[in-house]
C-alpha positions in Angstrom: 20.3 -14.1 16.8 22.4 -11.2 17.5 20.6 -8.2 19.5 21.8 -5.0 17.8 21.6 -2.8 21.2 21.5 1.1 21.8 19.5 1.5 18.9 16.0 3.0 18.1 14.0 2.7 15.2 11.6 5.6 15.0 8.4 4.1 13.4 4.8 5.9 12.0 2.5 4.5 15.1 -0.4 4.8 12.6 1.0 2.3 10.4 -0.1 -1.2 11.0 2.9 -2.1 8.6 5.7 -0.3 10.5 3.9 -1.4 13.9 4.1 -5.0 12.7 7.5 -5.1 11.8 9.5 -3.3 14.3 7.8 -5.1 17.0 8.9 -8.2 15.0 12.6 -7.1 15.2 12.1 -6.2 19.3 10.3 -10.2 19.3 13.1 -12.0 17.3 15.7 -10.4 19.4 17.2 -8.1 16.5 16.6 -5.2 18.5 16.5 -5.1 22.6 13.7 -3.9 23.9 13.7 -0.2 23.8 14.4 -0.6 20.0 11.1 1.2 18.7 9.6 4.3 19.6 6.6 6.5 18.1 7.9 9.7 15.8 5.4 11.2 17.5 7.0 10.9 20.6 10.8 12.7 19.8 12.1 14.2 22.6 14.1 17.6 21.8 17.2 16.5 22.6 16.2 14.0 19.9 15.4 16.6 17.6 19.0 18.8 17.3 20.2 15.6 15.7 17.5 13.8 13.8 16.8 15.6 10.6 12.6 15.1 11.4 11.1 16.2 8.0 13.5 13.1 6.6 12.3 10.9 9.1 8.5 11.1 8.2 9.2 9.8 5.4 12.0 7.1 5.6 12.3 5.3 9.1 15.0 6.0 11.1 16.9 3.8 13.5 18.9 6.3 16.0 22.0 5.2 17.6 21.8 6.4 20.9 25.2 5.9 22.3 26.8 8.3 19.4 23.6 10.1 18.5 23.8 9.5 14.7 21.0 8.2 12.4 20.6 6.0 9.5 17.0 6.3 7.4 15.0 3.9 5.0 16.4 1.3 3.5 20.1 1.8 5.2 18.0 1.4 9.0 16.3 -1.5 8.1 19.6 -3.1 6.5 21.6 -2.6 9.5 18.8 -3.7 12.3 18.8 -7.2 9.6 22.6 -7.1 8.9 23.4 -7.6 12.4 22.0 -10.7 12.7 22.3 -11.7 9.1 25.8 -9.8 7.9 25.4 -11.9 4.1 22.0 -9.8 3.9 23.2 -6.8 4.3 26.1 -7.0 2.2 23.8 -8.3 -0.8 21.4 -5.6 0.0 24.3 -3.0 -0.4 25.1 -3.9 -3.7 25.1 -1.1 -5.8 22.1 -2.4 -8.5 20.4 -4.3 -5.7 20.5 -1.2 -3.2 19.0 0.7 -6.0 16.1 -1.5 -6.4 15.5 -1.4 -2.7 15.6 2.2 -2.1 13.2 2.9 -4.9 10.8 0.1 -3.8 11.0 1.3 0.1 9.8 5.0 -1.3 7.5 4.0 -3.3 6.0 1.7 -0.1 6.9 5.0 2.7 5.4 7.7 0.2 2.3 5.6 -0.3 2.0 4.2 3.1 -1.1 6.5 4.0 -3.1 5.5 0.5 -2.1 2.0 1.5 -3.5 1.7 4.7 -5.0 5.3 5.4 -5.5 6.8 8.9 -7.2 9.9 10.0 -5.4 13.5 10.5 -5.0 13.7 14.4 -4.8 17.8 15.1 -4.7 17.0 18.4 -0.9 15.3 18.1 1.6 18.1 17.3 4.1 15.9 15.7 2.8 13.2 13.2 4.8 11.1 10.9 3.1 12.0 7.8 5.3 11.4 4.6 5.7 14.1 2.2 3.3 13.9 -1.0 5.4 12.8 -3.9 4.1 12.8 -7.1 6.7 10.6 -8.7 6.4 8.1 -6.3 2.1 8.4 -5.8 2.0 7.8 -9.7 4.4 5.0 -9.9 2.2 3.5 -7.4 -0.9 4.0 -9.1 1.0 2.4 -12.4 1.9 -0.5 -10.1 -1.3 -1.4 -8.7 -3.1 -1.1 -12.1 -1.0 -3.2 -13.6 -1.1 -6.2 -11.1 -5.2 -5.3 -11.0 -5.5 -5.8 -14.8 -3.5 -9.2 -14.8 -5.3 -10.7 -12.0 -8.7 -9.7 -13.0 -7.8 -11.4 -16.7 -7.0 -14.7 -15.2 -9.9 -14.7 -13.3 -12.0 -13.3 -15.6 -11.3 -15.9 -18.7 -12.5 -18.8 -15.5 -15.9 -17.1 -16.2 -17.0 -19.0 -18.8 -20.3 -16.8 -19.1 -18.4 -13.3 -19.9 -17.1 -12.9 -23.0 -13.0 -14.0 -23.2 -10.7 -11.3 -21.4 -8.3 -9.3 -23.0 -5.3 -7.8 -21.2 -6.3 -4.5 -23.1 -10.0 -4.5 -22.0 -9.2 -5.0 -17.9 -6.3 -2.4 -18.6 -8.9 0.1 -19.8 -11.7 -1.3 -17.6 -8.9 -0.3 -14.8 -7.9 3.0 -15.9 -11.5 3.8 -17.0 -12.7 3.6 -13.0 -9.7 5.9 -12.2 -11.3 8.5 -14.6 -14.6 8.2 -14.2 -14.1 8.5 -10.6 -11.8 11.7 -10.9 -15.1 13.3 -12.8 -17.3 13.8 -9.6 -14.2 15.2 -7.5 -12.5 17.1 -10.3 -13.0 20.6 -8.6 -10.5 19.4 -5.8 -7.0 20.4 -5.5 -4.8 17.9 -7.6 -3.2 16.7 -4.5 -6.7 15.4 -3.0 -7.4 13.8 -6.1 -4.3 11.7 -6.2 -5.1 10.8 -2.3 -8.1 9.6 -4.0 -7.0 7.4 -6.8 -4.1 6.1 -4.6 -7.2 4.7 -1.9 -9.2 3.7 -5.2 -6.4 1.4 -6.9 -5.2 0.1 -3.5 -9.0 -1.5 -2.8 -8.7 -2.9 -6.7 -5.3 -4.5 -5.8 -6.8 -5.6 -2.6 -9.6 -7.0 -4.6 -7.4 -8.6 -7.2 -5.5 -10.3 -4.1 -8.3 -11.7 -3.0 -9.1 -13.5 -6.3 -5.8 -15.5 -6.6 -6.4 -17.9 -4.6 -9.7 -19.2 -6.8 -7.6 -18.9 -9.9 -5.1 -21.1 -8.4 -7.4 -23.3 -6.9 -9.4 -23.2 -10.7 -5.8 -24.7 -12.0 -6.4 -27.7 -10.0 -9.7 -28.6 -9.3 -13.0 -28.2 -11.3 -14.8 -25.7 -9.1 -18.8 -24.7 -9.8 -19.1 -21.8 -11.7 -21.7 -20.7 -9.1 -19.1 -20.8 -6.0 -16.6 -19.2 -8.4 -19.4 -16.0 -9.1 -20.1 -16.3 -5.1 -16.5 -15.9 -4.3 -16.4 -12.6 -6.9 -19.8 -11.4 -4.9 -18.2 -11.4 -1.6 -15.3 -9.8 -2.9 -16.9 -6.9 -4.7 -18.7 -6.1 -1.3 -15.7 -6.5 0.8 -14.2 -3.6 -1.6 -17.6 -1.7 -1.2 -16.9 -1.5 2.4 -14.1 -1.0 2.4 -14.2 2.1 -0.2 -17.2 3.3 2.0 -14.7 3.3 5.1 -11.9 5.2 3.2 -14.0 8.2 1.8 -14.9 8.7 5.4 -11.4 9.5 6.6 -10.6 11.2 3.8 -13.7 13.5 4.4 -14.6 12.8 0.7 -18.2 13.3 -0.4 -20.4 9.8 0.5 -21.9 9.6 -3.2 -18.3 8.4 -4.7 -19.5 4.9 -2.9 -22.5 5.0 -5.7 -20.4 6.2 -8.3 -18.1 3.3 -7.8 -20.8 0.9 -7.8 -22.5 2.4 -10.7 -19.0 2.4 -12.7 -19.0 -1.3 -12.1 -22.4 -2.2 -13.4 -22.4 -0.1 -16.4 -18.7 -1.8 -16.8 -20.6 -5.4 -16.8 -22.9 -4.6 -18.8 -20.9 -3.4 -21.9 -18.7 -6.8 -21.4 -21.6 -8.7 -21.6 -22.8 -7.3 -24.6 -19.6 -6.8 -26.3 -19.6 -9.6 -28.4 -23.3 -9.6 -29.0 
């Protein structure tokens, strides 16, 4: 593995994903031992040639010799491409590069709703991305569609429930967003969209936990009680995560109760819909 020397990635130390892949670059030898640095520890000299605002939205790769900077997907392609030139060449092909940049921005602008963290008031320079309505809504739509598809597949493995449809699961996914938003409608729209982002992330996490049981049921005859137990544990984990995020966001704790109430109402409607 070729090592890209004298280059430093500025990462968000409150983002587990950022910590993981920047450490991975160093452990695999793609970057030297000084290849990563927390954004919050930028020096005064570095602030003179680094676009601090942009670096909070897109991870920056600083050339410590020439004092130049690459941002976002370009910085990652530079790191990976030094060891695998074909990947950089492929990633810079216009159609793929366009897709990668959009995907990167969806993840980067929403990283605080994917993995939330408390704002540390004692830290003056924090790596917090700008609030971007377009990428927030795109993320919510993307996560809602994935959740809908997984729940559609999973619901049809439970024989005691009426046969599911894509439309029903889509209605339930967006119905939850509307239902929960009603209880915080007096708050600022950015606060509401932050909560919805976290809300749909929890639903996405839950759907990902359900995928293994869906796959297993294609190959094995799994008893209904195990399927229902798996689903029950998934819902419990989602509730715990929802409660944790509500505290981080400093929102009313009753949102976790309304979260449960919506699911009970939805279940009652589903059971009785074909009766």
